C-alpha positions in Angstrom: 12.2 -16.2 -13.1 10.0 -17.7 -10.4 8.9 -15.6 -7.4 11.0 -15.5 -4.3 10.4 -18.5 -1.9 7.1 -18.0 -0.1 8.1 -20.0 3.0 10.0 -17.2 4.8 8.4 -15.2 7.7 7.9 -11.5 7.0 8.3 -8.3 8.9 4.7 -7.5 7.8 3.6 -10.7 9.5 2.7 -13.8 7.4 2.3 -17.5 7.5 4.1 -19.9 5.2 2.2 -20.2 1.9 2.6 -21.5 -1.6 2.1 -19.4 -4.7 -1.5 -19.6 -5.7 -2.2 -22.2 -8.4 -4.7 -19.9 -10.1 -1.8 -17.8 -11.4 -1.6 -19.9 -14.5 -5.3 -20.1 -15.2 -6.8 -18.9 -18.5 -8.1 -15.8 -16.8 -4.6 -14.8 -15.9 -3.3 -15.5 -19.4 -6.0 -13.2 -20.7 -5.1 -10.6 -18.1 -1.6 -10.4 -19.8 -2.7 -10.8 -23.4 -5.3 -8.1 -23.4 -3.0 -5.4 -22.1 0.3 -6.0 -24.1 -0.6 -3.4 -26.7 -1.4 -0.8 -24.0 -1.5 2.8 -25.2 -1.9 5.3 -22.4 -4.1 8.3 -23.0 -2.2 11.6 -23.4 -3.7 13.1 -20.2 -2.4 10.2 -18.2 1.1 10.5 -19.7 1.0 14.2 -18.8 0.4 13.4 -15.2 3.5 11.3 -15.0 5.9 14.2 -15.4 5.6 15.3 -11.8 5.9 12.0 -10.0 8.5 9.2 -9.7 7.9 5.5 -9.9 6.5 3.9 -6.8 9.3 2.5 -4.7 8.5 1.1 -1.2 7.0 -2.3 -0.4 6.4 -3.2 3.3 8.8 -3.5 6.2 9.0 -3.0 9.9 9.7 -0.1 12.1 9.8 1.4 15.6 7.5 1.4 18.5 3.9 2.6 18.7 2.8 6.0 19.7 1.8 6.8 23.3 -1.8 6.0 24.4 -2.9 9.7 24.4 -1.7 10.1 20.9 -3.5 6.9 19.9 -6.7 8.3 21.3 -6.6 11.2 18.9 -6.0 8.9 16.0 -8.9 6.6 17.1 -11.2 9.6 17.3 -10.3 10.7 13.8 -10.8 7.1 12.6 -14.3 6.9 14.1 -15.4 10.2 12.6 -13.4 10.1 9.4 -11.9 13.6 10.1 -9.3 14.6 7.5 -7.6 17.2 9.7 -5.8 20.3 8.5 -2.9 18.8 6.6 -4.6 16.8 3.8 -6.1 19.0 1.2 -9.6 17.6 0.7 -10.0 18.7 -2.9 -12.4 17.5 -5.5 -9.5 16.0 -7.4 -8.5 13.9 -4.4 -12.1 12.8 -3.8 -12.4 11.8 -7.5 -9.2 9.9 -7.8 -9.4 7.6 -4.7 -13.0 7.8 -3.6 -12.6 9.4 -0.2 -10.2 7.1 1.6 -11.0 8.9 4.9 -14.6 7.8 4.6 -14.0 4.1 4.0 -14.6 3.2 7.7 -13.4 0.3 9.8 -12.5 -3.3 8.8 -12.8 -6.1 11.2 -9.8 -8.4 11.0 -8.4 -11.4 12.9 -6.1 -9.0 14.6 -8.7 -6.4 15.7 -10.7 -3.5 14.3 -8.6 -1.6 11.7 -8.9 1.9 10.3 -7.0 3.8 7.6 -6.6 7.4 8.8 -5.2 10.0 6.4 -2.0 11.5 7.7 -1.9 14.9 9.5 1.7 16.0 9.1 1.8 18.2 12.2 0.5 15.3 14.4 2.0 12.2 12.7 5.4 13.2 11.5 7.4 12.3 14.6 6.0 8.8 14.6 6.3 8.1 10.9 9.8 9.6 10.8 10.9 7.3 13.7 9.6 4.3 11.7 11.4 5.4 8.6 14.7 5.5 10.6 14.5 1.9 11.6 17.1 0.1 9.6 14.7 -2.6 8.5 12.5 0.1 7.0 15.2 2.4 5.6 16.7 -0.5 3.5 13.6 -0.4 1.3 11.9 3.0 1.8 15.2 5.1 1.8 13.7 7.8 3.9 16.0 7.7 6.9 17.3 11.0 8.2 15.9 14.1 9.9 12.1 14.6 10.1 12.3 16.9 7.1 13.1 14.0 4.8 9.9 12.2 5.8 7.9 15.4 5.8 8.9 16.2 2.2 7.7 12.7 1.2 4.4 13.1 2.9 3.7 16.7 1.7 4.5 15.7 -1.9 1.4 13.4 -1.7 -0.8 15.6 0.5 -0.2 18.7 -1.6 -0.5 16.9 -4.9 -3.4 16.1 -7.1 -4.8 13.3 -4.9 -3.4 10.3 -6.8 -1.7 9.1 -3.5 -3.1 9.3 0.0 -0.7 8.6 3.0 -2.4 7.0 5.9 -1.8 5.7 9.4 -3.0 2.2 10.0 -4.8 2.2 13.4 -5.5 -1.2 15.0 -7.8 -1.2 18.0 -7.0 2.4 18.6 -3.3 2.2 18.3 -1.4 3.6 15.2 0.9 0.7 14.2 1.5 1.0 10.5 2.0 3.4 7.6 0.2 3.0 4.3 0.0 4.7 0.9 -3.1 4.1 -1.2 -2.4 5.3 -4.7 -3.6 5.3 -8.3 -1.2 2.9 -9.9 -2.6 3.7 -13.4 -1.7 7.4 -12.8 1.7 6.7 -11.3 4.9 6.4 -13.2 4.7 2.7 -12.3 2.2 2.4 -15.2 5.1 2.9 -17.6 6.5 -0.5 -16.4 3.5 -2.8 -16.4 0.3 -3.2 -18.5 -1.8 -0.9 -16.4 -5.6 -0.7 -16.5 -7.8 2.3 -15.6 -8.4 2.7 -11.9 -5.7 0.1 -10.8 -5.1 1.0 -7.2 -1.8 0.4 -5.5 -0.7 -0.2 -1.9 2.5 0.5 0.0 2.8 -0.7 3.6 5.2 -0.7 6.5 4.5 -2.3 9.9 5.8 0.0 12.7 6.3 -2.2 15.7 8.6 -5.1 16.1 6.0 -6.9 18.2 3.6 -6.8 15.2 5.9 -8.6 12.8 6.1 -12.2 12.0 2.8 -13.3 13.4 0.3 -12.8 10.6 -0.8 -9.3 11.3 0.6 -7.9 8.0 -1.1 -10.5 6.0 -4.5 -9.9 7.7 -4.2 -6.1 7.2 -3.1 -6.4 3.5 -6.2 -8.5 2.8 -8.4 -6.1 4.8 -7.2 -3.0 3.0 -7.4 -4.7 -0.4 -11.0 -5.5 0.4 -11.6 -1.9 1.5 -10.3 -0.8 -1.9 -12.5 -3.2 -3.8 -15.6 -2.4 -1.6 -15.3 1.3 -2.0 -13.9 1.7 -5.5 -16.4 0.1 -7.8 -14.4 1.2 -10.8 -11.2 -0.6 -9.6 -10.8 -4.2 -10.8 -7.3 -4.8 -9.5 -5.3 -3.9 -6.4 -1.6 -3.7 -7.3 1.7 -3.8 -5.2 5.3 -3.8 -6.2 7.6 -4.9 -3.3 11.3 -5.2 -3.8 12.2 -8.7 -5.0 14.9 -8.8 -2.3 12.2 -8.4 0.3 11.1 -12.0 0.3 9.0 -11.7 3.6 7.0 -8.9 1.9 6.3 -10.9 -1.2 5.2 -13.8 0.9 2.9 -11.6 2.9 1.2 -10.4 -0.3 0.8 -14.0 -1.5 -0.7 -15.0 1.8 -3.2 -12.0 1.5 -4.6 -13.3 -1.8 -2.4 -11.4 -4.2 -0.9 -13.4 -7.2 2.6 -13.0 -8.4 2.2 -11.5 -11.9 5.7 -10.6 -13.1 9.1 -9.1 -12.4 9.3 -5.4 -13.1 12.4 -3.3 -13.6 11.8 0.1 -11.9 14.3 3.0 -11.7 15.2 2.2 -8.1 14.6 -1.6 -7.8 13.6 -4.8 -9.4 10.1 -5.5 -8.1 7.6 -8.3 -7.8 4.4 -7.2 -9.4 1.6 -8.4 -7.1 -2.0 -8.3 -8.2 -5.3 -9.0 -6.3 -8.1 -9.4 -8.9 -11.7 -8.5 -8.1 -12.7 -11.5 -10.3 -10.6 -13.9 -8.2 -11.5 -12.3 -4.8 -13.6 -15.2 -3.7 -11.1 -17.9 -4.4 -7.8 -16.3 -3.2 
């Protein structure tokens, strides 16, 4: 089945694009052929027991936080302070190479930082975004703050395979991200995973930030941060819901290729891949 039409605008912010022609190149064929007989190590299979398949893609949400709040976020971004909530264990450091220390990315939309979530500070904002109908349709985390809190703490108190972050653009928190080890996630049961595959989930919080290319710019920037700071990672992975055509289009615009359709427990997803080897041409 071909990918969803790439000419729709997206809540994440994208321009109209066509699916990259490089998808059918010999390198891509090899990408599939050399992983069809995948056998996951026993230690990775053991890790799957405590986690569910990755679900969200990207969507929109509510308004940004007040300026004073943004100031605290910006300070954390500049100094890469983890804060009290995330447990900075050696496991977390090993699995995702210190997301908090990746530093800023300069984008066409402004200077962008990924700042690991502090539940006590960030929960009201993230919960408000999750209760936006456009977000809730795909993230399924609408409800009282406790629903979002449980989702955040499952990651923060876990083994470090997923790091929830605020996306801070020019000092304003405006998006929510999850950077996760796709090869250690239950997602790896549903596609030919490779060691150190790194996944992304994204939602854009403010209506004003949607439909004008910001999501595409940030997706490309964060994928570049992953590839710059995770030398062992050869591919950045995403699995937006196939129904979320704007999200799929945003990933295509950001240099990801459409690799396959994947049946996950809670959705049929588009497997999107950004290859280190094709980074210069996509």
